[in-house]
N, C-alpha and C positions, 0 to 999 in steps of 0.2 A: 385797936389796942395800942396805939402809939403813945408816946410821951406828949403830954399837954401842959402848957404853962398858962396859968390864969393871970392875966394882967387886969388890974382894976384901977383905972384912972379916977381921980377925984371928980365926982359929979357926973359919972356916965355909967353905962351898963357894962357888964363883964364881956371881955374879948378873949377868945381862945386862939393861941398861936400854935400852929401845927408844924412839926419838924419833918424834913424829908425822910423817906424810908432808909434804913441802914442797909449797906451792902457789904457783908463780911468778906466776900471774895476780893473786892477792890481794897478793902482795909488790909487784908493779908498780903496782897501784892505790894502795897505801899510799904508795909513793915519790912518785907523781904528786900525791897529795893533800897530802902534807907540803911538796912543792916549791911548790905553789900557795899554801898557807898562808903560807910564809916570804916568797914574792913579794908577797902582799897586805899583810902586815905591814910589809915594807920600803917599799912605796908609801905606806902610811899614815904611817909615820915621816917620809918625805920631804914628805908633805902637811902634817904638823904643823910641819916645819922652815920651810916657806915660808908665805906669806900665802894659801894656798889655802882653808883652812877659816875661820880667824879670824886674830887677831893672832899672829905667830910666837912660838913658845916659846923659852925660853932654851936655848942649845946643850947644857947639861948635862941638861936635861929630855929633849931629843930623843935624847941618847945613852942615857939610862936607858930610854927608850921602846924604843929599838932592841934593848936587852938583854932587857927584860921582856915585850914583846909576843909574841915567838915561844914563850915558855914559858907 
């Protein structure tokens, strides 16, 4: 009962492509891991914005850090 995609090339018979089984436990673990990573980088950017670590950075630098750190 999995998902099937029918591909019909010109001039040949029908081919069926099967997808691997889904694993919701692994998917949930990835979602939680990514959420924790984004939260940690957001807190790091906030720490760079204030005088928590050292002298505060320029607002444009913290904005770029907010865009670059999650990637």
